[in-house]
C-alpha positions in Angstrom: 123.7 119.4 59.5 126.5 119.1 62.1 125.8 117.9 65.6 126.5 121.4 67.1 123.6 122.8 64.9 121.2 120.0 65.6 118.0 121.2 67.2 117.1 119.0 70.1 113.5 118.3 69.0 112.3 114.7 69.1 111.8 114.7 65.4 115.3 116.0 64.7 116.8 113.5 67.1 114.9 110.6 65.7 116.2 111.5 62.2 119.8 111.9 63.4 119.7 108.6 65.3 118.3 106.8 62.2 121.3 108.3 60.3 123.8 106.9 62.7 124.1 109.4 65.6 125.0 107.6 68.8 123.5 108.6 72.2 127.0 109.0 73.7 127.8 111.5 70.9 124.7 113.5 71.7 125.6 113.5 75.4 129.0 115.0 74.5 127.2 117.7 72.5 124.8 118.4 75.3 127.7 118.8 77.7 129.3 121.2 75.3 126.1 123.3 75.1 125.9 123.3 78.9 129.5 124.6 79.2 128.7 127.5 76.9 126.4 128.9 79.6 128.5 127.8 82.6 128.3 131.3 84.2 124.5 130.9 84.5 123.7 128.6 87.5 121.2 126.5 85.6 122.4 123.2 86.9 122.8 122.0 90.5 124.1 118.6 89.5 125.2 117.5 86.0 125.5 113.8 85.7 129.1 112.6 85.4 130.1 110.2 82.7 130.1 107.5 85.3 126.5 108.4 86.4 125.4 108.5 82.7 126.9 105.1 81.8 124.0 102.9 83.0 121.5 105.1 81.1 123.6 104.9 77.9 124.1 101.1 78.4 120.4 100.6 78.7 120.0 102.2 75.2 122.6 99.7 73.8 119.9 97.0 74.0 117.6 98.9 71.6 117.7 100.3 68.2 116.5 103.9 67.4 112.7 103.7 67.1 112.4 100.8 69.6 111.7 103.2 72.5 109.5 106.3 72.1 112.1 108.6 73.8 115.3 106.8 72.6 118.2 109.1 73.4 116.2 112.2 74.1 118.1 114.3 76.7 116.1 115.8 79.6 116.6 117.8 82.8 115.0 117.2 86.2 114.1 120.0 88.6 116.1 119.3 91.8 113.0 118.6 93.9 112.2 115.5 91.9 114.1 112.3 92.6 116.6 110.5 90.3 117.9 107.4 91.9 121.4 107.6 93.4 121.7 111.3 92.6 121.3 113.9 95.4 118.0 115.8 95.6 118.4 119.2 97.4 115.4 121.3 96.4 118.1 124.0 96.4 118.5 123.6 100.2 121.7 121.8 101.1 120.4 121.1 104.6 117.5 119.2 103.0 119.7 117.1 100.7 119.3 113.3 100.5 120.2 110.7 98.0 117.1 108.6 96.9 117.4 104.9 96.3 114.6 105.1 93.7 113.6 107.6 91.0 110.3 109.4 91.1 107.6 107.6 89.1 107.6 110.1 86.2 111.4 109.9 86.0 111.4 106.1 86.0 108.8 106.1 83.2 110.9 108.5 81.1 114.0 106.3 81.7 112.2 103.2 80.6 111.1 105.1 77.5 114.7 105.7 76.6 115.2 109.3 77.7 118.6 110.3 79.0 118.8 112.4 82.2 121.4 115.1 82.0 121.2 116.4 85.5 119.2 118.3 88.2 118.3 121.9 87.6 118.3 124.9 89.9 115.1 126.3 91.5 113.9 128.7 94.0 114.7 127.1 97.4 112.2 124.4 98.3 110.2 125.5 95.2 108.6 128.3 97.1 109.6 131.3 95.0 108.0 132.8 91.9 111.0 134.5 90.2 113.9 132.0 90.2 116.2 134.2 92.3 116.1 132.5 95.7 118.7 129.7 95.5 122.0 129.3 97.4 123.3 128.0 94.1 122.7 131.4 92.4 119.9 133.2 90.5 119.3 131.7 87.1 119.5 134.3 84.4 117.0 134.7 81.6 117.9 132.7 78.5 117.7 135.7 76.2 119.0 138.5 78.3 121.2 137.7 81.3 120.4 141.0 82.9 116.8 139.8 83.4 115.5 137.1 85.8 114.3 133.8 84.4 111.1 133.7 86.4 109.4 130.8 88.1 110.7 128.4 90.7 111.5 126.0 87.8 114.0 128.5 86.5 116.8 126.1 85.7 114.4 123.7 84.0 112.9 126.4 81.8 116.3 127.9 80.8 117.9 124.5 80.1 115.2 124.0 77.4 115.2 127.6 76.1 119.0 127.4 75.6 118.7 124.1 73.7 120.7 122.1 76.3 117.9 119.5 76.6 114.8 118.6 74.7 112.5 118.9 77.7 112.7 119.3 81.5 110.6 118.3 84.4 109.4 121.2 86.6 106.8 121.7 89.3 104.2 124.4 90.1 103.8 125.1 93.8 101.9 128.3 93.6 101.7 129.3 90.0 105.4 129.7 89.3 105.3 127.2 86.5 102.6 129.2 84.8 
């Protein structure tokens, strides 16, 4: 199976890594997949190669299978902190750059997961349909004429489109459900 057909499930990734796939190759493929949906404002901040470098370097000290989430790409709703990457909660006036990652993000990083970026959301995570963001309304993964639904819209659509294996979201008032 070619990398552009690789399902991003943990089982498929573990098999591909055991057969020689390198995390940097997977990141290039993820970025290709993200570019295919570039008109859909799923992402507020995609990590640059420079921002990804320390995460990939961390994996160099391990072999596939040494870490439970070795090389698994994930997205982070942009109201959850990733160290040294701006958090906006889709409200530019609220933006700050955290020194430390949120506890859950730090745990995932230690387990070997690769953060791809911060996803779009209803501003301040207070909407239910995924359309209230100054970064644009995230379209449904299956029909762009439909809304995506939920304040974790970017997180959900990034997974539905096969851009990442999983994504972190939040549920302020039922939007995640």
